N, CA, C and O atoms as a CHARMM CRD file, in Angstrom:
* protein
*
  352
    1    1 UNK  N      0.72900  -1.16300   0.25300 PROA 1      0.00000
    2    1 UNK  CA     0.44900   0.09700  -0.06200 PROA 1      0.00000
    3    1 UNK  C      0.86900   0.89600  -0.02300 PROA 1      0.00000
    4    1 UNK  O      1.62600   1.03000   0.93900 PROA 1      0.00000
    5    2 UNK  N      0.73800   2.17800  -1.08400 PROA 2      0.00000
    6    2 UNK  CA     1.20300   3.74100  -0.93800 PROA 2      0.00000
    7    2 UNK  C      0.77800   4.75200   0.39800 PROA 2      0.00000
    8    2 UNK  O     -0.31700   4.98300   0.91200 PROA 2      0.00000
    9    3 UNK  N      1.66100   5.06300   0.59500 PROA 3      0.00000
   10    3 UNK  CA     1.39200   6.05900   1.47000 PROA 3      0.00000
   11    3 UNK  C      1.33700   7.50600   1.01100 PROA 3      0.00000
   12    3 UNK  O      2.34000   8.09100   0.60100 PROA 3      0.00000
   13    4 UNK  N      0.18200   8.04200   1.08800 PROA 4      0.00000
   14    4 UNK  CA    -0.37600   9.17200   0.19500 PROA 4      0.00000
   15    4 UNK  C      0.36100  10.11900   0.77700 PROA 4      0.00000
   16    4 UNK  O      0.29000  11.06200  -0.01100 PROA 4      0.00000
   17    5 UNK  N      1.17700  10.51200   1.88300 PROA 5      0.00000
   18    5 UNK  CA     2.07300  11.38000   2.18100 PROA 5      0.00000
   19    5 UNK  C      3.29000  11.41800   1.84700 PROA 5      0.00000
   20    5 UNK  O      3.97700  12.28900   2.38100 PROA 5      0.00000
   21    6 UNK  N      3.90100  10.52500   0.90200 PROA 6      0.00000
   22    6 UNK  CA     4.82100  10.25100   0.45400 PROA 6      0.00000
   23    6 UNK  C      5.12800  10.52700  -1.07200 PROA 6      0.00000
   24    6 UNK  O      4.39200   9.80700  -1.74700 PROA 6      0.00000
   25    7 UNK  N      5.89100  11.25500  -1.80300 PROA 7      0.00000
   26    7 UNK  CA     5.72100  11.09000  -3.37800 PROA 7      0.00000
   27    7 UNK  C      6.13600   9.90900  -3.96400 PROA 7      0.00000
   28    7 UNK  O      7.08000   9.27200  -3.49500 PROA 7      0.00000
   29    8 UNK  N      5.39500   9.47800  -5.15000 PROA 8      0.00000
   30    8 UNK  CA     5.59100   8.37600  -5.65600 PROA 8      0.00000
   31    8 UNK  C      6.06400   8.37100  -6.97800 PROA 8      0.00000
   32    8 UNK  O      5.41700   8.90300  -7.87900 PROA 8      0.00000
   33    9 UNK  N      7.24500   7.76100  -7.18500 PROA 9      0.00000
   34    9 UNK  CA     8.07200   8.01200  -8.79700 PROA 9      0.00000
   35    9 UNK  C      7.79900   6.96800  -9.39600 PROA 9      0.00000
   36    9 UNK  O      7.94300   5.83100  -8.94600 PROA 9      0.00000
   37   10 UNK  N      7.30300   7.32500 -10.66200 PROA 10     0.00000
   38   10 UNK  CA     6.58700   6.18000 -11.75300 PROA 10     0.00000
   39   10 UNK  C      7.63100   6.51300 -12.62000 PROA 10     0.00000
   40   10 UNK  O      7.93800   7.67400 -12.89000 PROA 10     0.00000
   41   11 UNK  N      8.49800   4.94900 -13.31200 PROA 11     0.00000
   42   11 UNK  CA     9.48600   5.06600 -14.18100 PROA 11     0.00000
   43   11 UNK  C      8.55000   4.66900 -15.17100 PROA 11     0.00000
   44   11 UNK  O      7.65400   3.83700 -15.03400 PROA 11     0.00000
   45   12 UNK  N      8.89600   5.47900 -16.40100 PROA 12     0.00000
   46   12 UNK  CA     8.33700   5.32600 -17.83700 PROA 12     0.00000
   47   12 UNK  C      8.73900   6.13800 -18.84700 PROA 12     0.00000
   48   12 UNK  O      9.79400   6.77400 -18.85300 PROA 12     0.00000
   49   13 UNK  N      7.85900   6.12700 -19.76200 PROA 13     0.00000
   50   13 UNK  CA     8.19100   7.25200 -20.91000 PROA 13     0.00000
   51   13 UNK  C      7.24500   8.07300 -21.19200 PROA 13     0.00000
   52   13 UNK  O      6.11300   7.66500 -21.44900 PROA 13     0.00000
   53   14 UNK  N      7.62800   9.60000 -21.18500 PROA 14     0.00000
   54   14 UNK  CA     6.49400  10.57500 -20.94400 PROA 14     0.00000
   55   14 UNK  C      5.85500  10.35000 -22.17700 PROA 14     0.00000
   56   14 UNK  O      4.73300  10.85600 -22.17600 PROA 14     0.00000
   57   15 UNK  N      6.13600   9.79900 -23.19700 PROA 15     0.00000
   58   15 UNK  CA     5.24300   9.34400 -24.32700 PROA 15     0.00000
   59   15 UNK  C      4.42000   8.43300 -24.61300 PROA 15     0.00000
   60   15 UNK  O      3.74000   8.38300 -25.63800 PROA 15     0.00000
   61   16 UNK  N      4.43500   7.29000 -23.30100 PROA 16     0.00000
   62   16 UNK  CA     3.95500   6.31400 -23.50100 PROA 16     0.00000
   63   16 UNK  C      2.14700   6.55900 -22.74900 PROA 16     0.00000
   64   16 UNK  O      1.95800   6.58200 -21.53300 PROA 16     0.00000
   65   17 UNK  N      1.02000   6.71600 -23.79200 PROA 17     0.00000
   66   17 UNK  CA    -0.07000   6.42600 -23.07200 PROA 17     0.00000
   67   17 UNK  C     -0.49900   5.79500 -21.57800 PROA 17     0.00000
   68   17 UNK  O     -1.22400   6.39200 -20.78300 PROA 17     0.00000
   69   18 UNK  N     -0.00900   4.69400 -21.39000 PROA 18     0.00000
   70   18 UNK  CA    -0.32300   3.91500 -20.48500 PROA 18     0.00000
   71   18 UNK  C      0.53500   4.58000 -19.08500 PROA 18     0.00000
   72   18 UNK  O      0.13300   4.31100 -17.95300 PROA 18     0.00000
   73   19 UNK  N      1.34300   5.17200 -19.23300 PROA 19     0.00000
   74   19 UNK  CA     2.42700   5.78500 -18.27400 PROA 19     0.00000
   75   19 UNK  C      1.38300   7.10500 -17.70500 PROA 19     0.00000
   76   19 UNK  O      0.91900   7.15500 -16.56600 PROA 19     0.00000
   77   20 UNK  N      1.14700   8.14700 -18.80600 PROA 20     0.00000
   78   20 UNK  CA     0.26200   8.97700 -18.47200 PROA 20     0.00000
   79   20 UNK  C     -0.99800   8.69400 -17.85900 PROA 20     0.00000
   80   20 UNK  O     -1.36600   9.46500 -16.97200 PROA 20     0.00000
   81   21 UNK  N     -1.75800   7.68400 -18.18600 PROA 21     0.00000
   82   21 UNK  CA    -2.86900   6.98800 -17.67800 PROA 21     0.00000
   83   21 UNK  C     -2.62400   6.85900 -16.02900 PROA 21     0.00000
   84   21 UNK  O     -3.31700   7.27700 -15.10200 PROA 21     0.00000
   85   22 UNK  N     -1.65500   6.28800 -16.02600 PROA 22     0.00000
   86   22 UNK  CA    -1.11900   5.75300 -14.53600 PROA 22     0.00000
   87   22 UNK  C     -0.83800   6.96100 -13.78700 PROA 22     0.00000
   88   22 UNK  O     -1.37700   7.15500 -12.69700 PROA 22     0.00000
   89   23 UNK  N     -0.05100   7.75900 -14.28800 PROA 23     0.00000
   90   23 UNK  CA    -0.05600   9.15600 -13.94600 PROA 23     0.00000
   91   23 UNK  C     -1.35500  10.02300 -13.16000 PROA 23     0.00000
   92   23 UNK  O     -1.48000  10.34900 -11.98000 PROA 23     0.00000
   93   24 UNK  N     -2.21200  10.23100 -14.29800 PROA 24     0.00000
   94   24 UNK  CA    -3.62500  10.61100 -13.64800 PROA 24     0.00000
   95   24 UNK  C     -4.26300   9.98800 -12.94900 PROA 24     0.00000
   96   24 UNK  O     -4.93000  10.57300 -12.09500 PROA 24     0.00000
   97   25 UNK  N     -4.29300   8.79400 -13.03400 PROA 25     0.00000
   98   25 UNK  CA    -4.92300   7.73400 -11.94700 PROA 25     0.00000
   99   25 UNK  C     -4.38000   8.11800 -10.59900 PROA 25     0.00000
  100   25 UNK  O     -5.16400   8.36600  -9.68300 PROA 25     0.00000
  101   26 UNK  N     -2.81200   8.19400 -10.39400 PROA 26     0.00000
  102   26 UNK  CA    -2.31200   8.53500  -9.10600 PROA 26     0.00000
  103   26 UNK  C     -2.70500   9.78800  -8.29400 PROA 26     0.00000
  104   26 UNK  O     -2.92900   9.84800  -7.08500 PROA 26     0.00000
  105   27 UNK  N     -2.74600  10.90000  -9.32600 PROA 27     0.00000
  106   27 UNK  CA    -3.08700  12.10800  -9.05600 PROA 27     0.00000
  107   27 UNK  C     -4.33700  12.37300  -8.56500 PROA 27     0.00000
  108   27 UNK  O     -4.54700  13.12500  -7.61300 PROA 27     0.00000
  109   28 UNK  N     -5.27300  11.71000  -9.25700 PROA 28     0.00000
  110   28 UNK  CA    -6.80300  11.60700  -8.86400 PROA 28     0.00000
  111   28 UNK  C     -6.91500  11.15500  -7.49800 PROA 28     0.00000
  112   28 UNK  O     -7.56500  11.74000  -6.63100 PROA 28     0.00000
  113   29 UNK  N     -6.11700   9.86200  -7.30600 PROA 29     0.00000
  114   29 UNK  CA    -6.38400   9.14100  -6.34000 PROA 29     0.00000
  115   29 UNK  C     -5.50700  10.06900  -4.79600 PROA 29     0.00000
  116   29 UNK  O     -5.44300   9.73700  -3.61200 PROA 29     0.00000
  117   30 UNK  N     -5.08300  11.00900  -5.36400 PROA 30     0.00000
  118   30 UNK  CA    -4.26000  11.99800  -4.15800 PROA 30     0.00000
  119   30 UNK  C     -2.80200  11.89300  -3.92200 PROA 30     0.00000
  120   30 UNK  O     -2.22100  12.38700  -2.95600 PROA 30     0.00000
  121   31 UNK  N     -2.23600  11.19000  -4.91200 PROA 31     0.00000
  122   31 UNK  CA    -0.93700  11.11900  -4.48800 PROA 31     0.00000
  123   31 UNK  C     -0.02000  11.90000  -5.33100 PROA 31     0.00000
  124   31 UNK  O     -0.09500  12.02000  -6.55400 PROA 31     0.00000
  125   32 UNK  N      0.96900  12.48800  -4.43900 PROA 32     0.00000
  126   32 UNK  CA     2.10700  13.39300  -5.07800 PROA 32     0.00000
  127   32 UNK  C      2.93000  12.55800  -6.16500 PROA 32     0.00000
  128   32 UNK  O      4.03300  12.13300  -5.82200 PROA 32     0.00000
  129   33 UNK  N      2.48100  12.30700  -7.40400 PROA 33     0.00000
  130   33 UNK  CA     3.35500  11.50200  -8.45700 PROA 33     0.00000
  131   33 UNK  C      4.28800  12.27200  -9.10500 PROA 33     0.00000
  132   33 UNK  O      4.14500  13.48500  -9.25800 PROA 33     0.00000
  133   34 UNK  N      5.43400  11.51600  -9.57900 PROA 34     0.00000
  134   34 UNK  CA     6.29400  11.90200 -10.38900 PROA 34     0.00000
  135   34 UNK  C      6.81800  11.21900 -11.51700 PROA 34     0.00000
  136   34 UNK  O      7.77100  10.62300 -11.01400 PROA 34     0.00000
  137   35 UNK  N      6.80500  10.98200 -12.49500 PROA 35     0.00000
  138   35 UNK  CA     7.23700  10.48200 -13.58900 PROA 35     0.00000
  139   35 UNK  C      8.85000  10.46900 -14.12900 PROA 35     0.00000
  140   35 UNK  O      9.42600  11.52700 -14.38500 PROA 35     0.00000
  141   36 UNK  N      9.18100   9.80300 -14.20000 PROA 36     0.00000
  142   36 UNK  CA    10.63500  10.01800 -14.36800 PROA 36     0.00000
  143   36 UNK  C     11.09100   9.14900 -15.75200 PROA 36     0.00000
  144   36 UNK  O     11.44200   7.97200 -15.67000 PROA 36     0.00000
  145   37 UNK  N     11.05100   9.68800 -16.68500 PROA 37     0.00000
  146   37 UNK  CA    11.40400   9.19800 -18.07500 PROA 37     0.00000
  147   37 UNK  C     12.64500   8.44300 -18.32200 PROA 37     0.00000
  148   37 UNK  O     13.76900   8.94500 -18.29200 PROA 37     0.00000
  149   38 UNK  N     12.37700   7.20900 -18.56800 PROA 38     0.00000
  150   38 UNK  CA    13.69300   6.43000 -18.49100 PROA 38     0.00000
  151   38 UNK  C     14.60200   6.31100 -19.54200 PROA 38     0.00000
  152   38 UNK  O     15.58500   5.57300 -19.59900 PROA 38     0.00000
  153   39 UNK  N     14.03500   7.38800 -20.66300 PROA 39     0.00000
  154   39 UNK  CA    14.91000   7.58300 -21.78200 PROA 39     0.00000
  155   39 UNK  C     16.25600   8.66800 -21.58100 PROA 39     0.00000
  156   39 UNK  O     17.45500   8.54100 -21.83000 PROA 39     0.00000
  157   40 UNK  N     15.46000   9.75600 -21.02400 PROA 40     0.00000
  158   40 UNK  CA    16.59100  10.92100 -20.40000 PROA 40     0.00000
  159   40 UNK  C     17.08000  10.46300 -19.24400 PROA 40     0.00000
  160   40 UNK  O     18.23500  10.85600 -19.07700 PROA 40     0.00000
  161   41 UNK  N     16.56500   9.61300 -18.14800 PROA 41     0.00000
  162   41 UNK  CA    17.23000   9.39400 -16.97600 PROA 41     0.00000
  163   41 UNK  C     17.15700   7.82200 -16.82400 PROA 41     0.00000
  164   41 UNK  O     16.28000   7.15300 -16.27800 PROA 41     0.00000
  165   42 UNK  N     18.17000   7.46600 -17.37400 PROA 42     0.00000
  166   42 UNK  CA    17.82400   5.67600 -17.47200 PROA 42     0.00000
  167   42 UNK  C     18.28100   5.27800 -15.98900 PROA 42     0.00000
  168   42 UNK  O     18.98900   5.98500 -15.27200 PROA 42     0.00000
  169   43 UNK  N     17.79000   4.10700 -15.67600 PROA 43     0.00000
  170   43 UNK  CA    17.98200   3.73600 -14.34500 PROA 43     0.00000
  171   43 UNK  C     19.17500   2.94900 -14.09100 PROA 43     0.00000
  172   43 UNK  O     19.51300   2.26800 -15.05900 PROA 43     0.00000
  173   44 UNK  N     19.93900   2.84800 -13.01500 PROA 44     0.00000
  174   44 UNK  CA    21.72600   2.63200 -13.05500 PROA 44     0.00000
  175   44 UNK  C     21.34400   0.98500 -12.98100 PROA 44     0.00000
  176   44 UNK  O     20.21400   0.56800 -13.23500 PROA 44     0.00000
  177   45 UNK  N     22.42600   0.16000 -12.60700 PROA 45     0.00000
  178   45 UNK  CA    22.39900  -1.39500 -12.67500 PROA 45     0.00000
  179   45 UNK  C     22.12900  -1.86300 -11.60000 PROA 45     0.00000
  180   45 UNK  O     22.04600  -3.08900 -11.53800 PROA 45     0.00000
  181   46 UNK  N     21.89400  -1.04300 -10.35400 PROA 46     0.00000
  182   46 UNK  CA    21.19100  -1.41100  -9.14200 PROA 46     0.00000
  183   46 UNK  C     19.62800  -1.20700  -9.01600 PROA 46     0.00000
  184   46 UNK  O     18.95500  -1.92300  -8.27500 PROA 46     0.00000
  185   47 UNK  N     19.15300  -0.30800  -9.69200 PROA 47     0.00000
  186   47 UNK  CA    17.60800  -0.27300  -9.79700 PROA 47     0.00000
  187   47 UNK  C     17.20300  -0.86300 -10.81600 PROA 47     0.00000
  188   47 UNK  O     16.01300  -1.17500 -10.79900 PROA 47     0.00000
  189   48 UNK  N     17.97600  -1.20800 -11.98400 PROA 48     0.00000
  190   48 UNK  CA    17.18100  -2.14500 -13.11400 PROA 48     0.00000
  191   48 UNK  C     17.49500  -3.51600 -12.20200 PROA 48     0.00000
  192   48 UNK  O     16.43600  -4.13700 -12.28400 PROA 48     0.00000
  193   49 UNK  N     18.43800  -4.32500 -11.35100 PROA 49     0.00000
  194   49 UNK  CA    18.36000  -5.17800 -10.95100 PROA 49     0.00000
  195   49 UNK  C     17.47000  -5.44300  -9.81400 PROA 49     0.00000
  196   49 UNK  O     17.25500  -6.61300  -9.49600 PROA 49     0.00000
  197   50 UNK  N     16.83600  -4.30400  -9.05800 PROA 50     0.00000
  198   50 UNK  CA    15.65800  -4.18400  -8.13000 PROA 50     0.00000
  199   50 UNK  C     14.53900  -4.38300  -9.07000 PROA 50     0.00000
  200   50 UNK  O     13.84200  -5.35100  -8.76600 PROA 50     0.00000
  201   51 UNK  N     14.21700  -3.82900  -9.98300 PROA 51     0.00000
  202   51 UNK  CA    13.40200  -3.61500 -10.90600 PROA 51     0.00000
  203   51 UNK  C     13.13500  -5.31300 -11.48900 PROA 51     0.00000
  204   51 UNK  O     11.94800  -5.63300 -11.55500 PROA 51     0.00000
  205   52 UNK  N     13.92900  -6.13500 -11.80700 PROA 52     0.00000
  206   52 UNK  CA    14.08700  -7.25700 -12.37900 PROA 52     0.00000
  207   52 UNK  C     13.67000  -8.28600 -11.35300 PROA 52     0.00000
  208   52 UNK  O     12.80900  -9.14100 -11.55900 PROA 52     0.00000
  209   53 UNK  N     14.34000  -8.13600 -10.24400 PROA 53     0.00000
  210   53 UNK  CA    14.16100  -8.72900  -9.14300 PROA 53     0.00000
  211   53 UNK  C     12.47700  -8.88700  -8.93900 PROA 53     0.00000
  212   53 UNK  O     11.87200  -9.95900  -8.95400 PROA 53     0.00000
  213   54 UNK  N     11.96100  -7.72600  -8.77000 PROA 54     0.00000
  214   54 UNK  CA    10.19200  -7.70500  -8.55500 PROA 54     0.00000
  215   54 UNK  C      9.62000  -8.05100 -10.02500 PROA 54     0.00000
  216   54 UNK  O      8.77800  -8.94900  -9.99700 PROA 54     0.00000
  217   55 UNK  N      9.80300  -7.71100 -10.84700 PROA 55     0.00000
  218   55 UNK  CA     8.76100  -7.77600 -12.03500 PROA 55     0.00000
  219   55 UNK  C      9.42800  -9.21900 -12.97400 PROA 55     0.00000
  220   55 UNK  O      8.59600  -9.93800 -13.52700 PROA 55     0.00000
  221   56 UNK  N     10.78100  -9.53600 -13.09300 PROA 56     0.00000
  222   56 UNK  CA    11.13300 -10.43400 -13.90600 PROA 56     0.00000
  223   56 UNK  C     10.90100 -10.04200 -15.45800 PROA 56     0.00000
  224   56 UNK  O     11.26100  -8.94000 -15.87300 PROA 56     0.00000
  225   57 UNK  N     10.34000 -10.90700 -16.21600 PROA 57     0.00000
  226   57 UNK  CA    10.38500 -10.69100 -17.67300 PROA 57     0.00000
  227   57 UNK  C      9.05500  -9.79800 -18.45200 PROA 57     0.00000
  228   57 UNK  O      8.75500  -9.57300 -19.62400 PROA 57     0.00000
  229   58 UNK  N      8.51200  -9.46900 -17.21700 PROA 58     0.00000
  230   58 UNK  CA     7.46500  -8.62700 -17.78600 PROA 58     0.00000
  231   58 UNK  C      8.06000  -7.42800 -17.88400 PROA 58     0.00000
  232   58 UNK  O      7.39900  -6.60600 -18.51900 PROA 58     0.00000
  233   59 UNK  N      9.43200  -6.93200 -17.32700 PROA 59     0.00000
  234   59 UNK  CA     9.82100  -6.13500 -17.55400 PROA 59     0.00000
  235   59 UNK  C      9.96000  -5.62900 -18.93300 PROA 59     0.00000
  236   59 UNK  O      9.62100  -4.49800 -19.28000 PROA 59     0.00000
  237   60 UNK  N     10.40400  -6.40000 -19.59200 PROA 60     0.00000
  238   60 UNK  CA    10.59000  -6.48400 -20.99500 PROA 60     0.00000
  239   60 UNK  C      9.24500  -6.15100 -21.82300 PROA 60     0.00000
  240   60 UNK  O      8.21800  -6.74500 -21.49600 PROA 60     0.00000
  241   61 UNK  N      9.21900  -5.39800 -22.68200 PROA 61     0.00000
  242   61 UNK  CA     8.23900  -4.93800 -23.69200 PROA 61     0.00000
  243   61 UNK  C      8.42800  -5.77800 -24.91700 PROA 61     0.00000
  244   61 UNK  O      9.21000  -5.34600 -25.76400 PROA 61     0.00000
  245   62 UNK  N      7.95900  -6.65800 -25.08100 PROA 62     0.00000
  246   62 UNK  CA     8.11200  -7.78400 -26.19700 PROA 62     0.00000
  247   62 UNK  C      7.22900  -7.50700 -27.49200 PROA 62     0.00000
  248   62 UNK  O      7.31200  -7.98100 -28.62600 PROA 62     0.00000
  249   63 UNK  N      6.32200  -6.54300 -26.91400 PROA 63     0.00000
  250   63 UNK  CA     5.29100  -5.94800 -28.25500 PROA 63     0.00000
  251   63 UNK  C      5.80500  -4.64600 -28.92100 PROA 63     0.00000
  252   63 UNK  O      5.12800  -4.04200 -29.75300 PROA 63     0.00000
  253   64 UNK  N      7.20200  -4.18500 -28.46100 PROA 64     0.00000
  254   64 UNK  CA     7.43000  -2.81200 -29.15600 PROA 64     0.00000
  255   64 UNK  C      7.99500  -3.19000 -30.18600 PROA 64     0.00000
  256   64 UNK  O      8.49900  -4.27900 -30.45800 PROA 64     0.00000
  257   65 UNK  N      7.86500  -1.86000 -31.01700 PROA 65     0.00000
  258   65 UNK  CA     8.79300  -1.71900 -32.44800 PROA 65     0.00000
  259   65 UNK  C     10.56000  -2.11200 -32.12900 PROA 65     0.00000
  260   65 UNK  O     11.30700  -2.74000 -32.87900 PROA 65     0.00000
  261   66 UNK  N     10.84500  -1.59200 -30.96100 PROA 66     0.00000
  262   66 UNK  CA    12.28800  -1.86100 -30.79400 PROA 66     0.00000
  263   66 UNK  C     12.22700  -3.50400 -30.52300 PROA 66     0.00000
  264   66 UNK  O     12.70500  -4.04600 -31.52000 PROA 66     0.00000
  265   67 UNK  N     11.91500  -4.25100 -29.78200 PROA 67     0.00000
  266   67 UNK  CA    12.08000  -5.48000 -29.50900 PROA 67     0.00000
  267   67 UNK  C     11.53500  -6.33700 -30.87600 PROA 67     0.00000
  268   67 UNK  O     11.83300  -7.53000 -30.93700 PROA 67     0.00000
  269   68 UNK  N     10.81900  -5.78900 -31.85900 PROA 68     0.00000
  270   68 UNK  CA    10.63500  -6.42800 -32.98300 PROA 68     0.00000
  271   68 UNK  C     11.81000  -6.41700 -33.66500 PROA 68     0.00000
  272   68 UNK  O     12.08200  -7.49100 -34.20100 PROA 68     0.00000
  273   69 UNK  N     12.56200  -5.56700 -33.80400 PROA 69     0.00000
  274   69 UNK  CA    13.66300  -5.01300 -34.72300 PROA 69     0.00000
  275   69 UNK  C     14.97700  -5.73400 -34.13700 PROA 69     0.00000
  276   69 UNK  O     16.00100  -5.49800 -34.77900 PROA 69     0.00000
  277   70 UNK  N     15.06700  -6.32000 -33.35800 PROA 70     0.00000
  278   70 UNK  CA    16.10100  -6.91400 -32.40100 PROA 70     0.00000
  279   70 UNK  C     16.47200  -8.00200 -33.31900 PROA 70     0.00000
  280   70 UNK  O     15.52900  -8.16600 -34.09300 PROA 70     0.00000
  281   71 UNK  N     17.47600  -8.85200 -33.58300 PROA 71     0.00000
  282   71 UNK  CA    17.92200 -10.06100 -34.01400 PROA 71     0.00000
  283   71 UNK  C     17.60000 -11.03200 -33.12200 PROA 71     0.00000
  284   71 UNK  O     17.27600 -10.65300 -31.99600 PROA 71     0.00000
  285   72 UNK  N     17.61100 -12.13200 -33.34400 PROA 72     0.00000
  286   72 UNK  CA    17.17400 -13.33000 -32.36300 PROA 72     0.00000
  287   72 UNK  C     18.39600 -13.63000 -31.50100 PROA 72     0.00000
  288   72 UNK  O     18.29100 -14.21600 -30.42400 PROA 72     0.00000
  289   73 UNK  N     19.81700 -13.11900 -32.11700 PROA 73     0.00000
  290   73 UNK  CA    20.96500 -13.67400 -31.02700 PROA 73     0.00000
  291   73 UNK  C     20.39600 -12.04300 -29.87400 PROA 73     0.00000
  292   73 UNK  O     20.20300 -12.27000 -28.68000 PROA 73     0.00000
  293   74 UNK  N     20.28200 -11.19200 -30.18400 PROA 74     0.00000
  294   74 UNK  CA    20.06700 -10.09200 -29.13900 PROA 74     0.00000
  295   74 UNK  C     19.00100 -10.31700 -28.44800 PROA 74     0.00000
  296   74 UNK  O     19.04000  -9.91700 -27.28500 PROA 74     0.00000
  297   75 UNK  N     18.09800 -10.81100 -28.78500 PROA 75     0.00000
  298   75 UNK  CA    16.87100 -11.38100 -27.74000 PROA 75     0.00000
  299   75 UNK  C     17.13400 -12.28600 -26.90400 PROA 75     0.00000
  300   75 UNK  O     16.66000 -12.23400 -25.76900 PROA 75     0.00000
  301   76 UNK  N     17.82600 -13.14500 -27.24700 PROA 76     0.00000
  302   76 UNK  CA    18.47700 -14.47600 -26.12800 PROA 76     0.00000
  303   76 UNK  C     19.48900 -13.71300 -25.56600 PROA 76     0.00000
  304   76 UNK  O     19.88100 -14.44100 -24.65500 PROA 76     0.00000
  305   77 UNK  N     20.32100 -12.45500 -25.53100 PROA 77     0.00000
  306   77 UNK  CA    21.24700 -12.07200 -24.51700 PROA 77     0.00000
  307   77 UNK  C     20.54200 -11.93600 -23.18600 PROA 77     0.00000
  308   77 UNK  O     19.39800 -12.36900 -23.04500 PROA 77     0.00000
  309   78 UNK  N     21.21100 -11.33800 -22.19800 PROA 78     0.00000
  310   78 UNK  CA    20.77100 -10.80700 -20.82200 PROA 78     0.00000
  311   78 UNK  C     19.75700 -10.07100 -20.96000 PROA 78     0.00000
  312   78 UNK  O     19.97500  -9.11100 -21.70000 PROA 78     0.00000
  313   79 UNK  N     18.74300 -10.13200 -20.55200 PROA 79     0.00000
  314   79 UNK  CA    17.50900  -9.35400 -20.57300 PROA 79     0.00000
  315   79 UNK  C     18.32700  -7.72900 -19.77100 PROA 79     0.00000
  316   79 UNK  O     18.51400  -6.72300 -20.45400 PROA 79     0.00000
  317   80 UNK  N     18.63000  -7.79200 -18.56200 PROA 80     0.00000
  318   80 UNK  CA    19.12700  -6.58700 -18.22700 PROA 80     0.00000
  319   80 UNK  C     19.91500  -5.85800 -19.25500 PROA 80     0.00000
  320   80 UNK  O     19.59200  -4.70800 -19.55400 PROA 80     0.00000
  321   81 UNK  N     21.01100  -6.50000 -19.86100 PROA 81     0.00000
  322   81 UNK  CA    21.44200  -5.79900 -20.53500 PROA 81     0.00000
  323   81 UNK  C     20.90200  -5.06800 -21.89000 PROA 81     0.00000
  324   81 UNK  O     21.35100  -4.04400 -22.40400 PROA 81     0.00000
  325   82 UNK  N     19.91100  -5.80600 -22.28600 PROA 82     0.00000
  326   82 UNK  CA    19.01300  -5.15100 -23.10900 PROA 82     0.00000
  327   82 UNK  C     18.19300  -3.79800 -22.83900 PROA 82     0.00000
  328   82 UNK  O     17.92400  -2.85600 -23.58400 PROA 82     0.00000
  329   83 UNK  N     17.90400  -4.05000 -21.52800 PROA 83     0.00000
  330   83 UNK  CA    17.10200  -2.84500 -20.79700 PROA 83     0.00000
  331   83 UNK  C     17.79300  -1.77400 -20.75200 PROA 83     0.00000
  332   83 UNK  O     17.32400  -0.64000 -20.84100 PROA 83     0.00000
  333   84 UNK  N     19.16500  -2.11100 -20.58400 PROA 84     0.00000
  334   84 UNK  CA    19.94000  -0.79000 -20.24900 PROA 84     0.00000
  335   84 UNK  C     20.26900  -0.26600 -21.32300 PROA 84     0.00000
  336   84 UNK  O     20.29000   0.95900 -21.44000 PROA 84     0.00000
  337   85 UNK  N     20.64700  -1.23600 -22.49400 PROA 85     0.00000
  338   85 UNK  CA    20.83300  -0.52500 -23.97600 PROA 85     0.00000
  339   85 UNK  C     19.80600   0.17400 -24.70600 PROA 85     0.00000
  340   85 UNK  O     20.01300   1.15900 -25.41600 PROA 85     0.00000
  341   86 UNK  N     18.47800  -0.47800 -24.46600 PROA 86     0.00000
  342   86 UNK  CA    17.11800   0.08700 -24.96800 PROA 86     0.00000
  343   86 UNK  C     15.81000   0.07500 -24.07900 PROA 86     0.00000
  344   86 UNK  O     14.80700  -0.63500 -24.01300 PROA 86     0.00000
  345   87 UNK  N     16.29700   1.20600 -23.41900 PROA 87     0.00000
  346   87 UNK  CA    15.28000   1.33300 -22.21100 PROA 87     0.00000
  347   87 UNK  C     13.44500   1.58700 -22.02300 PROA 87     0.00000
  348   87 UNK  O     12.61700   1.77200 -21.13200 PROA 87     0.00000
  349   88 UNK  N     13.52400   1.45100 -23.45300 PROA 88     0.00000
  350   88 UNK  CA    12.12900   1.52300 -23.76900 PROA 88     0.00000
  351   88 UNK  C     11.27600   0.36800 -24.02800 PROA 88     0.00000
  352   88 UNK  O     10.08400   0.52700 -24.29200 PROA 88     0.00000
């Protein structure tokens, strides 16, 4: 459960419709939400490891244009390396 007295940082993309919807929902619910755009302010290795531990493969957007443009060899690589190279 989130504490409404503390700011909430959402990591995502400022151009992402789902991220914008999530921000609006948090604000409507009374949370002080901040969107951290991972393209301009990427996660460091420690943050990425924590996110991977919490979410696992769901962290990868396998429906994206970026994913579809990757070679089979790139897709089979370490997912954390892919996320670092292609944060979107």
